[in-house]
C-alpha positions as CSV (number, residue, x, y, z in Angstrom):
1,X,-0.1,-0.2,0.1
2,X,2.7,2.5,-0.8
3,X,0.4,5.1,-2.2
4,X,-1.6,5.0,1.1
5,X,1.5,6.3,2.7
6,X,1.3,9.4,0.6
7,X,-2.2,9.7,1.6
8,X,-1.9,9.4,5.2
9,X,1.2,11.4,6.1
10,X,0.9,10.8,9.9
11,X,2.0,7.3,9.3
12,X,5.5,6.5,8.0
13,X,5.5,2.8,7.4
14,X,3.0,0.4,6.4
15,X,4.4,-3.2,6.7
16,X,2.2,-5.9,4.8
17,X,2.4,-9.5,5.3
18,X,0.4,-12.7,4.2
19,X,0.5,-14.7,7.4
20,X,1.6,-13.8,10.9
21,X,1.0,-15.1,14.3
22,X,-0.7,-11.7,15.0
23,X,-0.1,-8.0,13.9
24,X,0.5,-7.1,17.5
25,X,3.3,-9.9,17.7
26,X,5.1,-8.1,14.6
27,X,4.3,-4.7,15.8
28,X,6.2,-5.5,19.0
29,X,9.2,-6.9,17.1
30,X,9.4,-3.9,14.9
31,X,9.7,-1.7,17.8
32,X,12.2,-3.7,19.6
33,X,14.5,-4.5,16.3
34,X,14.1,-1.7,14.1
35,X,14.2,1.1,16.7
36,X,11.6,2.9,14.9
37,X,10.2,6.2,16.2
38,X,7.3,7.2,14.3
39,X,3.8,6.0,13.7
40,X,3.3,2.8,11.7
41,X,0.7,0.0,10.6
42,X,1.2,-3.8,10.5
43,X,-1.5,-5.3,8.2
44,X,-1.7,-9.0,7.6
45,X,-3.9,-11.3,5.3
46,X,-4.4,-13.8,8.1
47,X,-3.4,-14.4,11.6
48,X,-2.8,-17.8,13.1
49,X,-3.0,-16.5,16.6
50,X,-5.0,-13.4,16.3
51,X,-5.2,-11.7,19.8
52,X,-8.5,-10.8,21.3
53,X,-9.1,-9.1,24.6
54,X,-8.1,-11.0,27.9
55,X,-6.1,-13.3,26.1
56,X,-9.0,-14.6,23.8
57,X,-8.4,-15.9,20.5
58,X,-9.6,-13.7,17.5
59,X,-10.6,-15.9,14.3
60,X,-8.6,-14.2,11.4
61,X,-9.5,-15.7,8.1
62,X,-8.3,-14.5,4.9
63,X,-10.2,-11.6,3.4
64,X,-10.7,-9.8,6.6
65,X,-8.8,-6.6,7.7
66,X,-6.3,-7.3,10.6
67,X,-4.1,-4.7,11.8
68,X,-2.1,-3.0,14.4
69,X,-1.5,0.7,14.4
70,X,1.7,1.7,16.4
71,X,1.6,5.2,17.7
72,X,4.8,7.1,18.8
73,X,5.2,9.4,21.7
74,X,1.6,10.4,22.4
75,X,0.2,10.9,26.0
76,X,-3.3,9.3,26.2
77,X,-5.8,8.7,28.9
78,X,-6.9,5.2,29.6
79,X,-9.8,5.4,27.1
80,X,-7.9,5.0,24.0
81,X,-9.7,1.9,23.1
82,X,-12.9,3.6,23.3
83,X,-11.8,6.6,21.1
84,X,-10.6,4.1,18.6
85,X,-14.1,2.2,18.6
86,X,-15.8,5.5,18.1
87,X,-13.6,6.4,15.0
88,X,-14.2,2.9,13.6
89,X,-17.9,3.5,13.9
90,X,-17.6,6.8,12.0
91,X,-15.6,4.8,9.5
92,X,-18.3,2.2,8.9
93,X,-21.2,4.8,9.0
94,X,-19.3,6.7,6.2
95,X,-18.5,3.4,4.0
96,X,-22.1,1.8,4.6
97,X,-24.4,4.6,5.4
98,X,-26.4,2.5,7.7
99,X,-27.7,3.7,11.3
100,X,-27.6,0.3,13.1
101,X,-23.8,0.7,13.9
102,X,-23.1,0.3,17.6
103,X,-20.2,0.6,20.0
104,X,-20.3,-2.0,22.9
105,X,-18.2,-1.1,25.7
106,X,-15.2,-1.7,26.0
107,X,-13.9,-2.7,22.7
108,X,-16.5,-4.2,20.3
109,X,-18.8,-2.9,17.2
110,X,-21.9,-4.6,16.2
111,X,-24.0,-4.0,13.3
112,X,-27.4,-4.8,14.3
113,X,-26.9,-7.5,17.0
114,X,-23.8,-9.0,15.1
115,X,-20.3,-8.5,16.0
116,X,-18.1,-7.2,13.2
117,X,-14.9,-5.8,14.8
118,X,-12.9,-6.1,18.0
119,X,-10.4,-3.8,19.3
120,X,-7.3,-4.2,21.9
121,X,-4.9,-1.6,23.1
122,X,-1.5,-1.7,25.2
123,X,1.3,0.5,26.0
124,X,5.0,0.1,25.8
125,X,6.0,2.9,28.1
126,X,9.6,2.2,27.5
127,X,9.5,2.7,24.1
128,X,7.0,5.4,24.0
129,X,4.5,3.6,21.9
130,X,0.7,2.8,21.9
131,X,-0.4,-0.4,20.2
132,X,-3.8,-0.6,18.9
133,X,-4.9,-3.8,17.5
134,X,-8.0,-3.9,15.3
135,X,-9.9,-7.0,13.9
136,X,-12.5,-6.2,11.3
137,X,-14.6,-8.8,9.5
138,X,-14.6,-7.3,5.9
139,X,-14.6,-10.0,3.2
140,X,-13.9,-13.1,5.3
141,X,-16.1,-16.0,6.1
142,X,-17.3,-15.3,9.8
143,X,-17.7,-18.4,12.1
144,X,-21.0,-18.2,14.2
145,X,-19.7,-20.4,17.2
146,X,-23.1,-20.6,18.9
147,X,-26.2,-18.8,19.2
148,X,-24.8,-16.4,22.2
149,X,-22.1,-15.5,19.8
150,X,-23.4,-13.7,16.4
151,X,-21.0,-12.2,14.0
152,X,-21.1,-10.7,10.4
153,X,-18.8,-9.6,7.7
154,X,-19.2,-5.9,6.0
155,X,-19.4,-7.9,2.6
156,X,-22.5,-9.7,4.0
157,X,-24.0,-6.4,4.8
158,X,-23.4,-4.8,1.3
159,X,-23.8,-8.0,-0.9
160,X,-20.4,-7.6,-2.4
161,X,-16.7,-7.4,-1.5
162,X,-15.4,-4.2,0.1
163,X,-11.9,-2.7,-0.3
164,X,-9.6,-3.4,2.5
165,X,-7.3,-0.5,1.5
166,X,-10.4,1.9,1.4
167,X,-11.4,0.9,4.9
168,X,-8.2,1.4,6.3
169,X,-7.5,4.8,4.7
170,X,-10.9,5.9,5.8
171,X,-10.1,4.7,9.1
172,X,-6.9,6.1,9.5
173,X,-8.0,9.7,8.2
174,X,-11.0,9.7,10.9
175,X,-8.6,8.5,13.5
176,X,-5.8,11.2,13.0
177,X,-8.4,14.0,12.3
178,X,-9.3,13.9,15.8
179,X,-6.4,12.5,17.7
180,X,-5.2,16.0,19.0
181,X,-8.4,16.9,20.4
182,X,-8.7,13.3,22.2
183,X,-5.0,13.8,23.5
184,X,-5.8,17.1,24.8
185,X,-9.4,16.4,26.1
186,X,-9.8,12.6,26.5
187,X,-13.2,11.5,25.7
188,X,-15.0,14.8,26.9
189,X,-15.7,16.2,23.2
190,X,-16.9,12.9,22.2
191,X,-19.2,11.7,25.1
192,X,-22.4,12.7,23.5
193,X,-21.7,10.7,20.1
194,X,-20.5,7.9,21.9
195,X,-23.5,7.5,24.0
196,X,-25.9,8.1,21.1
197,X,-24.6,4.9,19.6
198,X,-23.7,2.9,22.6
199,X,-25.5,-0.6,22.6
200,X,-25.5,-0.8,26.3
201,X,-27.0,2.5,27.4
202,X,-30.1,2.0,29.4
203,X,-29.8,-1.6,29.4
204,X,-29.7,-3.9,32.6
205,X,-26.3,-5.5,32.5
206,X,-24.1,-7.8,34.3
207,X,-20.2,-7.0,34.4
208,X,-17.8,-9.6,35.6
209,X,-14.2,-8.6,36.7
210,X,-12.7,-10.0,39.9
211,X,-16.2,-9.5,41.2
212,X,-19.7,-9.3,39.4
213,X,-21.6,-5.9,39.1
214,X,-25.2,-5.5,38.0
215,X,-27.2,-2.4,37.3
216,X,-28.7,-0.1,34.5
217,X,-26.1,1.5,32.4
218,X,-26.5,5.1,32.1
219,X,-23.4,6.1,30.1
220,X,-19.8,6.6,30.1
221,X,-17.4,8.9,31.9
222,X,-14.9,11.1,30.2
223,X,-12.1,8.6,31.4
224,X,-14.0,5.6,29.8
225,X,-15.6,4.3,33.1
226,X,-18.8,2.6,32.5
227,X,-21.5,4.0,34.9
228,X,-24.1,1.7,36.4
229,X,-27.1,2.4,38.6
230,X,-27.7,-0.4,40.8
231,X,-30.7,-1.8,42.5
232,X,-30.2,0.5,45.4
233,X,-30.0,3.5,42.9
234,X,-26.4,4.0,43.8
235,X,-24.2,4.7,40.9
236,X,-21.1,2.4,40.1
237,X,-18.2,3.2,38.0
238,X,-16.5,0.1,36.3
239,X,-13.2,0.5,34.4
240,X,-12.8,-3.1,33.0
241,X,-14.6,-6.4,32.8
242,X,-16.4,-8.8,30.6
243,X,-20.2,-8.1,29.6
244,X,-21.8,-11.3,31.0
245,X,-25.5,-10.2,29.9
246,X,-27.5,-7.2,29.1
247,X,-31.0,-6.9,28.2
């Protein structure tokens, strides 16, 4: 994708591979071995050990968009993953022009009730890097493991293949167009937009971390915390965990 570098000047390198263990693995090796000090992207046609959140495996069949974005020398709030999800939501709305695209705290994008995208993020403070991993079902065959896990690809939605290059370019455009605002003001300027498209808003949910939390979701905070109202009408703020159920 050499021409993509000319179009997105805030990215200095795009590394393309046919098959990798995971793009996050490759990104970590690039930082360690190449001594790079600029933004870069790693893209692979398939991953054999795609990383999901909390060590879960992410199916990465050929045809999907599997990438890691390396961000150099930024200072970010912990809500980077939520910002990335919002920029991906903008990307998909721009490309598909459908309203039923939702963000599910903390790291999923759904179209209707079916997952199309997962996001992970970590920080290498020693090398001054943030790494964002994105797995997006574009043209790949999507496994539906069971009735509790529903997934879909963009090609299924529009009835034809979609250009991974176009999706990546659009995502990078949206991501970098607002990154300065996010770096300065965290999620504050994006709260209303996020909550408008947050799948969990006003739903009764159960979150499992070291303990379980139950309550009605009333939104997120600027720092990315999920705010619940429990049965006693007390507000609880949760910063990490797995959504076990919502209705």
